[in-house]
Residue, then its C-alpha position, 0 to 999 in steps of 0.5 A: x089320200x084324196x084325189x084332185x081334179x088334175x089332167x086333160x079334161x074329158x067330156x061325157x056325152x051320151x051312152x057309150x061315148x065320151x068318158x070311157x070308165x067302167x062304172x059309167x059307160x062300160x058297166x050297165x048294171x048300175x044304170x039298170x039299177x038306177x033306172x029301175x029304182x027311179x021308175x014308179x014300179x016298186x017290187x021286192x025283186x028285179x031280175x035280168x037275163x041276157x045272152x047277148x051284148x046289146x039286149x036284156x029283159x027284166x022281170x020285176x016280181x015277187x012270185x014269178x011274174x012275166x018277162x018284159x023288155x022295153x024299148x028304152x032298155x034295148x041298147x044297154x050292155x050289162x057288163x064291160x066284158x061283152x060276149x055272149x055269156x049268160x048272166x043275170x042279176x037279182x036286186x032287192x029294193x025297198x022304199x026308205x021314205x016317200x022320195x028315196x029307194x034303197x037296193x042291194x044287187x048281185x050280177x052273176x056272169x057265167x064267164x066261160x063254159x065248163x065247171x072248171x071256170x068260176x063265174x064272175x060277179x058284181x055286187x052293189x048297193x044303190x040309193x036313188x032319190x026319185x024326186x031329184x033323180x040322183x043316185x049313189x052307188x058302190x060296186x065291187x067286181x070280182x073279175x077285175x078286183x075293181x071298186x067303183x063308187x058314184x057320188x051324187x051322179x045324175x041319171x042323165x050321165x049314165x046313159x042317154x037311153x035311161x034318162x028320165x025327162x027331169x034329169x039334168x046333169x052330173x052333180x058337181x064334185x062327183x068322183x068316179x073310179x075306172x075299175x079296169x085302170x084304177x084311174x080317178x075322174x073328178x067333175x067340176x060341174x062342166x068338165x071331167x078331169x083325170x085325177x092326180x093323187x095328192x099324197x104328199x101335197x104339203x102346201x098348195x097356194x092358189x093366190x086368189x085371196x084378196x088379202x093376207x094371208x094366202x091360204x094353203x088350200x091342200x086337202x091332202x092328209x099330208x097337208x101342213x094346213x094353216x101353218x103354211x099360209x103365206x103372210x104377205x109383206x108388201x106384195x099386191x093381191x089381185x094381179x092377173x094370174x095364169x089361172x085366176x089371180x096372182x100375187x105381185x112382188x115389186x122386187x124392192x121390198x116385197x116377200x111372202x113367208x109360208x109359216x114361221x115354223x123352222x121344222x116343217x120343211x125338213x123334208x126338203x133338205x134333211x136325210x132321205x129328203x124328197x120334194x117337188x115344187x111346181x110354180x107358175x111365175x112371171x117376171x115383172x122385168x128382165x133378170x138382167x136388170x134385177x141382178x141375182x134374185x131369190x125365188x124361194x127358200x129357207x136357207x140362211x148363210x154359211x153353215x146353214x140348214x135349208x135350200x134356196x133357188x135363185x135367178x141371175x143373168x145368163x151368159x147368153x143374151x136374154x137368158x136366165x141362169x138358175x142357182x141352187x144352194x142346199x145344206x143339211x146339218x151344216x154340210x153343203x150337199x149342193x151348190x150348183x147352177x144351170x147357165x142359160x136355163x130359160x128365156x129372160x122375158x116377162x111371159x108366164x113360165x112353169x118351173x118344176x124343181x124335184x129332189x130325191x135325196x134318199x140313198x137310192x135316189x142319190x145313187x141314181x145320179x138324177x136326184x136334183x132336177x129342174x124343168x121349165x115349161x114342161x121341158x126335159x128335166x135337167x140335172x144339177x150335181x150334188x156333192x153328197x146326200x143330205x144327212x141328219x135332221x135339223x131345223x132350217x135357219x130361216x122361215x120359208x120365203x118367196x121373193x127374197x133371200x131368206x136370211x135377213x139383211x141380204x135382200x136379193x128381192x125378185x120382182x115377179x107375179x106368182x100363181x098356182x104353186x104346189x109343194x110336195x114331200x115326194x118326187x112327182x112323175x113326169x106325167x104328173x108334172x105334165x098334167x099340172x102344166x096342161x099344155x101351157x094353160x095350167x091346171x088347178x089341183x082342186 
């Protein structure tokens, strides 16, 4: 499982503002550790004591020493709980070489008064490169059960009052975990993103390639890898997309084939099938001038195995009808449509199709659902749940009816398409839509 950079961007500024995640803003223990490790002082022990929510004094000594409080430390809060409980931390550090320092640390918080209440603790390990002022740390919080990790985090991001003069910014690719909510955040060099779990992300096509094939960019452990690269037939690379580039299908004889395997997409139509397909697309001309056209699928002809989604002219002027066919082990379980599903125009649209063909999902009665531009999901009726396991009759294709000789080409631009072997939640779909701007997954 990995975590992608999805979601509403959130900006981290100074101490105590911006991104409210425990291991960066609320929990100051790691800030204290990195601050001390990045200093010029080298001692075997650091100890801090506090009975307030805003101040701490630290002692660095091997034989008692003296307490000291510096101005730069006065605004640091030791933990996320706050309050006036007594707490202290012990850290042992050593030089790894001329540039790096390594430390192990323990924070103990009295919690509430009385012997019946166990104290809380945070345990952490840290490493800092004092030349680049970047640190890595991992901590475990006994109170929340949370696990925090900071990778390549620059000290300037941790708190403005603990920033060495040479620090600049957070390293691109840093990932942080909110120990209170288990939310993940990803930094792309400019912006923080709430992350989405990419479990089940079979394929992710960004369409920024300048030539065929269009690579499958999914980094998920469930990815189909290069087996789902799209071999392009006729379509033009480098069109202006919703995000970056797009692939342009002329509607005459262009199409894309997402791998030649007839078995790798069984999760879309076989027994206990679950899938979600999200796609940004833009019609090159209105559907009423193209006729019935195929957007994607691996469905063959009658008595087939697979699924296909098609578009045709709606009953109402300037509307598009959506049609879905699906068969499993030669039994048709869906042959349904939604009239006037979307506007018939040449704007960018975000289509999401999700299906839960498990027994529980089918019993719920909302197992096949479609949404356009993050609108409410509409349900398509199914006659039965898919059963059995069989190869599809055709390779999975975009822009053409999958079965040879039928045609039904669609003229459109395609961008940011993801295919999942699970049913995404409404919130996850909304994150990908991102208010109409779209969002890269990685």
